[in-house]
C-alpha positions as a Markdown table, in Angstrom:
| # | Residue | x | y | z |
|---|---|---|---|---|
| 1 | Met | 13.5 | 10.8 | -13.8 |
| 2 | Ser | 12.1 | 10.8 | -10.2 |
| 3 | Ser | 10.0 | 7.8 | -9.4 |
| 4 | Cys | 8.5 | 5.7 | -6.7 |
| 5 | Cys | 10.8 | 2.8 | -7.7 |
| 6 | Pro | 14.6 | 2.5 | -7.8 |
| 7 | Ser | 16.1 | 2.4 | -11.3 |
| 8 | Asp | 16.9 | -1.3 | -11.0 |
| 9 | Ala | 13.5 | -2.4 | -9.7 |
| 10 | Trp | 11.6 | -5.3 | -11.2 |
| 11 | Gly | 9.0 | -4.2 | -13.8 |
| 12 | Gln | 5.4 | -5.3 | -14.0 |
| 13 | Leu | 5.2 | -9.0 | -12.9 |
| 14 | Asp | 2.1 | -10.3 | -14.7 |
| 15 | Phe | 0.4 | -13.5 | -13.7 |
| 16 | Thr | -1.9 | -13.9 | -16.7 |
| 17 | Asp | -3.2 | -17.5 | -16.2 |
| 18 | Tyr | -4.8 | -16.8 | -12.8 |
| 19 | Thr | -8.5 | -16.2 | -12.2 |
| 20 | Pro | -9.2 | -14.0 | -9.1 |
| 21 | Lys | -11.5 | -15.5 | -6.5 |
| 22 | Gly | -13.1 | -12.2 | -5.4 |
| 23 | Thr | -15.4 | -9.7 | -6.9 |
| 24 | Val | -15.2 | -6.0 | -7.7 |
| 25 | Glu | -17.9 | -3.9 | -6.2 |
| 26 | Lys | -18.6 | -0.3 | -6.7 |
| 27 | Val | -19.1 | 2.3 | -3.9 |
| 28 | Asp | -20.1 | 5.5 | -5.7 |
| 29 | Asp | -17.1 | 6.1 | -8.0 |
| 30 | Leu | -14.8 | 3.8 | -6.2 |
| 31 | Asp | -14.2 | 0.1 | -7.2 |
| 32 | Ile | -13.3 | -2.2 | -4.4 |
| 33 | Tyr | -12.0 | -5.7 | -4.9 |
| 34 | Lys | -13.5 | -7.9 | -2.1 |
| 35 | Val | -12.4 | -11.4 | -1.2 |
| 36 | Gly | -12.9 | -13.6 | 1.9 |
| 37 | Glu | -14.8 | -12.8 | 5.1 |
| 38 | Gly | -14.3 | -12.2 | 8.7 |
| 39 | Glu | -14.1 | -9.5 | 11.4 |
| 40 | Lys | -10.4 | -9.1 | 10.8 |
| 41 | Thr | -10.0 | -7.1 | 7.7 |
| 42 | Ile | -6.9 | -6.3 | 5.6 |
| 43 | Ile | -6.9 | -3.2 | 3.5 |
| 44 | Trp | -4.6 | -4.0 | 0.6 |
| 45 | Asn | -2.9 | -1.0 | -0.9 |
| 46 | Tyr | -1.5 | -1.7 | -4.4 |
| 47 | Asp | 1.6 | -0.6 | -6.2 |
| 48 | Ile | 2.1 | 2.0 | -9.0 |
| 49 | Phe | 0.8 | -0.4 | -11.6 |
| 50 | Gly | -2.7 | -0.3 | -10.1 |
| 51 | Leu | -5.6 | -2.7 | -9.4 |
| 52 | Asn | -5.5 | -5.0 | -12.4 |
| 53 | Ser | -1.7 | -5.5 | -12.7 |
| 54 | Gly | 0.6 | -8.2 | -11.6 |
| 55 | Arg | -0.1 | -10.5 | -8.7 |
| 56 | Thr | -2.1 | -8.1 | -6.5 |
| 57 | Lys | -5.4 | -10.0 | -6.6 |
| 58 | Leu | -3.7 | -13.4 | -6.3 |
| 59 | Leu | -1.9 | -12.3 | -3.1 |
| 60 | Ala | -5.1 | -10.8 | -1.7 |
| 61 | Asp | -6.8 | -14.1 | -2.4 |
| 62 | Leu | -4.0 | -16.0 | -0.6 |
| 63 | Phe | -4.4 | -13.9 | 2.6 |
| 64 | Ala | -8.2 | -14.2 | 2.4 |
| 65 | Ser | -7.8 | -18.0 | 2.3 |
| 66 | Lys | -6.3 | -17.7 | 5.8 |
| 67 | Gly | -9.5 | -16.3 | 7.3 |
| 68 | Tyr | -9.4 | -12.6 | 6.5 |
| 69 | Leu | -11.7 | -10.2 | 4.7 |
| 70 | Val | -9.4 | -8.5 | 2.2 |
| 71 | Leu | -10.3 | -5.3 | 0.4 |
| 72 | Ile | -8.4 | -3.6 | -2.4 |
| 73 | Pro | -9.7 | 0.0 | -3.0 |
| 74 | Asp | -9.0 | 1.3 | -6.5 |
| 75 | Tyr | -7.7 | 4.6 | -5.3 |
| 76 | Tyr | -6.4 | 5.6 | -8.8 |
| 77 | Arg | -9.9 | 5.0 | -10.3 |
| 78 | Asn | -11.0 | 3.1 | -13.4 |
| 79 | Gly | -8.2 | 0.5 | -13.2 |
| 80 | Glu | -5.5 | 3.1 | -13.9 |
| 81 | Gly | -1.9 | 2.7 | -13.1 |
| 82 | Arg | 1.5 | 3.7 | -14.5 |
| 83 | Asn | 4.7 | 2.0 | -15.6 |
| 84 | Pro | 7.5 | 3.9 | -13.9 |
| 85 | Phe | 10.0 | 2.9 | -16.5 |
| 86 | Gln | 7.9 | 3.9 | -19.5 |
| 87 | Asp | 5.4 | 6.6 | -18.7 |
| 88 | Lys | 6.8 | 10.1 | -18.7 |
| 89 | Asp | 4.0 | 11.5 | -16.6 |
| 90 | Ile | 4.8 | 9.2 | -13.6 |
| 91 | Val | 5.5 | 12.1 | -11.2 |
| 92 | Glu | 2.4 | 14.1 | -12.2 |
| 93 | Phe | 0.3 | 10.9 | -11.9 |
| 94 | Ile | 1.6 | 10.1 | -8.4 |
| 95 | Lys | 1.2 | 13.6 | -7.2 |
| 96 | Ser | -2.4 | 13.8 | -8.4 |
| 97 | Arg | -3.3 | 10.4 | -6.9 |
| 98 | Thr | -1.5 | 10.9 | -3.6 |
| 99 | Val | -3.5 | 13.7 | -2.0 |
| 100 | Trp | -4.1 | 12.5 | 1.6 |
| 101 | Glu | -7.2 | 14.7 | 2.0 |
| 102 | Lys | -8.9 | 12.9 | -0.9 |
| 103 | Leu | -7.6 | 9.4 | 0.1 |
| 104 | His | -8.7 | 10.0 | 3.7 |
| 105 | Lys | -12.2 | 10.9 | 2.4 |
| 106 | Asp | -12.2 | 7.7 | 0.4 |
| 107 | Trp | -11.5 | 5.8 | 3.6 |
| 108 | Glu | -14.0 | 7.5 | 5.8 |
| 109 | Glu | -16.9 | 7.8 | 3.4 |
| 110 | Lys | -16.6 | 4.8 | 1.1 |
| 111 | Ile | -14.1 | 2.1 | 2.2 |
| 112 | Lys | -14.8 | 2.0 | 5.9 |
| 113 | Pro | -18.6 | 1.9 | 5.6 |
| 114 | Phe | -18.3 | -0.8 | 2.9 |
| 115 | Ala | -16.0 | -2.8 | 5.2 |
| 116 | Glu | -18.3 | -2.5 | 8.2 |
| 117 | Lys | -21.2 | -3.5 | 6.0 |
| 118 | Asn | -19.3 | -6.7 | 5.3 |
| 119 | Gly | -18.5 | -7.5 | 8.9 |
| 120 | Ala | -15.2 | -5.7 | 9.5 |
| 121 | Lys | -14.3 | -4.8 | 13.1 |
| 122 | Arg | -10.5 | -4.8 | 13.2 |
| 123 | Tyr | -8.1 | -3.5 | 10.5 |
| 124 | Gly | -4.6 | -4.1 | 9.3 |
| 125 | Ala | -3.0 | -2.6 | 6.2 |
| 126 | Ile | -0.6 | -4.1 | 3.7 |
| 127 | Gly | 1.1 | -2.1 | 1.0 |
| 128 | Thr | 3.5 | -2.7 | -1.8 |
| 129 | Cys | 5.5 | 0.2 | -3.5 |
| 130 | Trp | 3.1 | 3.2 | -3.7 |
| 131 | Gly | 0.8 | 1.4 | -1.3 |
| 132 | Ser | 3.2 | 1.8 | 1.6 |
| 133 | Tyr | 2.3 | 5.5 | 1.7 |
| 134 | Met | -1.3 | 4.4 | 2.4 |
| 135 | Val | -0.1 | 2.0 | 5.1 |
| 136 | Met | 1.6 | 4.8 | 6.9 |
| 137 | Arg | -1.4 | 7.1 | 6.7 |
| 138 | Leu | -4.0 | 4.5 | 7.6 |
| 139 | Ser | -1.8 | 3.3 | 10.5 |
| 140 | Ala | -2.2 | 6.7 | 12.1 |
| 141 | Leu | -6.0 | 6.2 | 12.3 |
| 142 | Glu | -8.1 | 4.5 | 15.0 |
| 143 | Gly | -9.1 | 0.9 | 14.3 |
| 144 | Phe | -5.8 | -0.1 | 12.7 |
| 145 | His | -3.8 | -2.7 | 14.6 |
| 146 | Ala | -0.9 | -3.5 | 12.3 |
| 147 | Gly | 0.8 | -2.3 | 9.0 |
| 148 | Val | 3.0 | -4.2 | 6.6 |
| 149 | Ser | 5.0 | -2.7 | 3.8 |
| 150 | Trp | 6.9 | -4.7 | 1.2 |
| 151 | His | 9.5 | -2.9 | -0.9 |
| 152 | Pro | 8.1 | 0.4 | 0.4 |
| 153 | Ser | 8.0 | 3.7 | -1.5 |
| 154 | His | 6.5 | 6.0 | 1.1 |
| 155 | Val | 9.8 | 7.9 | 1.6 |
| 156 | Pro | 10.5 | 8.8 | -2.0 |
| 157 | Ile | 6.9 | 9.7 | -2.6 |
| 158 | Ala | 6.4 | 11.8 | 0.6 |
| 159 | Lys | 9.8 | 13.3 | 0.8 |
| 160 | Asn | 10.8 | 13.8 | -2.8 |
| 161 | Met | 7.5 | 14.3 | -4.6 |
| 162 | Leu | 5.1 | 15.7 | -2.1 |
| 163 | Gly | 7.5 | 17.6 | 0.1 |
| 164 | Glu | 6.0 | 16.1 | 3.2 |
| 165 | Asp | 7.9 | 15.6 | 6.5 |
| 166 | Val | 8.7 | 11.9 | 6.7 |
| 167 | Lys | 9.6 | 12.1 | 10.4 |
| 168 | Ser | 6.2 | 13.5 | 11.2 |
| 169 | Met | 4.6 | 10.7 | 9.2 |
| 170 | Phe | 6.5 | 8.1 | 11.2 |
| 171 | Glu | 5.6 | 9.8 | 14.5 |
| 172 | Ala | 1.9 | 9.7 | 13.7 |
| 173 | Val | 1.8 | 5.9 | 13.3 |
| 174 | Lys | -0.1 | 4.3 | 16.2 |
| 175 | Cys | 0.2 | 0.6 | 15.6 |
| 176 | Pro | 3.0 | -2.0 | 15.1 |
| 177 | Gln | 4.7 | -2.1 | 11.7 |
| 178 | Leu | 6.7 | -4.5 | 9.6 |
| 179 | Phe | 9.0 | -3.1 | 6.9 |
| 180 | Met | 10.5 | -5.4 | 4.3 |
| 181 | Pro | 12.7 | -3.0 | 2.2 |
| 182 | Ala | 14.6 | -4.4 | -0.8 |
| 183 | Asn | 18.1 | -3.6 | -2.0 |
| 184 | Gly | 18.0 | 0.0 | -3.2 |
| 185 | Asp | 15.0 | 1.1 | -1.1 |
| 186 | Ala | 15.2 | 4.2 | 1.1 |
| 187 | Glu | 17.8 | 4.3 | 3.8 |
| 188 | Glu | 15.1 | 5.8 | 6.2 |
| 189 | Asp | 13.4 | 2.4 | 6.0 |
| 190 | Met | 16.4 | 0.2 | 6.8 |
| 191 | Ser | 17.2 | -1.4 | 10.1 |
| 192 | Asn | 19.2 | 1.6 | 11.4 |
| 193 | Gly | 17.1 | 4.2 | 9.5 |
| 194 | Leu | 14.9 | 7.1 | 10.6 |
| 195 | Ala | 11.8 | 5.0 | 10.8 |
| 196 | Lys | 13.4 | 2.7 | 13.4 |
| 197 | Glu | 14.8 | 5.6 | 15.3 |
| 198 | Val | 11.3 | 7.2 | 15.5 |
| 199 | Met | 9.1 | 4.1 | 16.0 |
| 200 | Gly | 11.5 | 2.0 | 18.1 |
| 201 | Asp | 10.1 | -1.3 | 19.2 |
| 202 | Lys | 6.8 | -0.5 | 17.3 |
| 203 | Leu | 8.7 | -1.3 | 14.1 |
| 204 | Lys | 10.3 | -4.5 | 12.9 |
| 205 | Val | 12.5 | -4.3 | 9.8 |
| 206 | Ile | 13.5 | -7.3 | 7.7 |
| 207 | Glu | 15.9 | -6.1 | 5.1 |
| 208 | Cys | 15.6 | -8.1 | 1.8 |
| 209 | Gln | 19.0 | -7.1 | 0.5 |
| 210 | Asp | 19.2 | -10.0 | -2.0 |
| 211 | Met | 15.9 | -8.9 | -3.6 |
| 212 | Lys | 15.1 | -6.0 | -5.9 |
| 213 | His | 12.2 | -3.6 | -5.4 |
| 214 | Gly | 9.1 | -5.2 | -6.8 |
| 215 | Trp | 9.8 | -8.7 | -5.5 |
């Protein structure tokens, strides 16, 4: 079955005894987890499991403690997510939730105004798994100054599921990037891959070959 994750990836890594430090605020139909404060703002783009899974809020809280405003938009809506190893509708779910026109509208009409209302002036994007697709797209917009992708899935999503041109996606990126692909992630994202060929010095790649997707 096609998926955003390699077949040997880690599953859902829950952290059930942690209490998030931020709050969930609603902008029209979009929930946004907000933690921290400051002009420098991180847009956190979650993995396939969604807003309320794993260590997503914990990690956002950690970055916020270093002086950033961190926002996690619930792009999927209503706390939804999928388990790529159990849910049979994973491809349909990803396709329906990864429509850039809709996601771009979320950014322009909901997330960005909310961020500015809370003092944001400069943006960076972090993404894990599915979220790296958003890092690529957001990093092509004005106002973003850096993008970081851990165990990224933008290649299998864009290339294999959406039929998008990955090279064009890399060419559109305007700000410096850091990729940290795990063992089994897309060859395009490795040190000698297409992304490095296209982005050159704009991209730093740290291969985590001793780690599985989902670390």
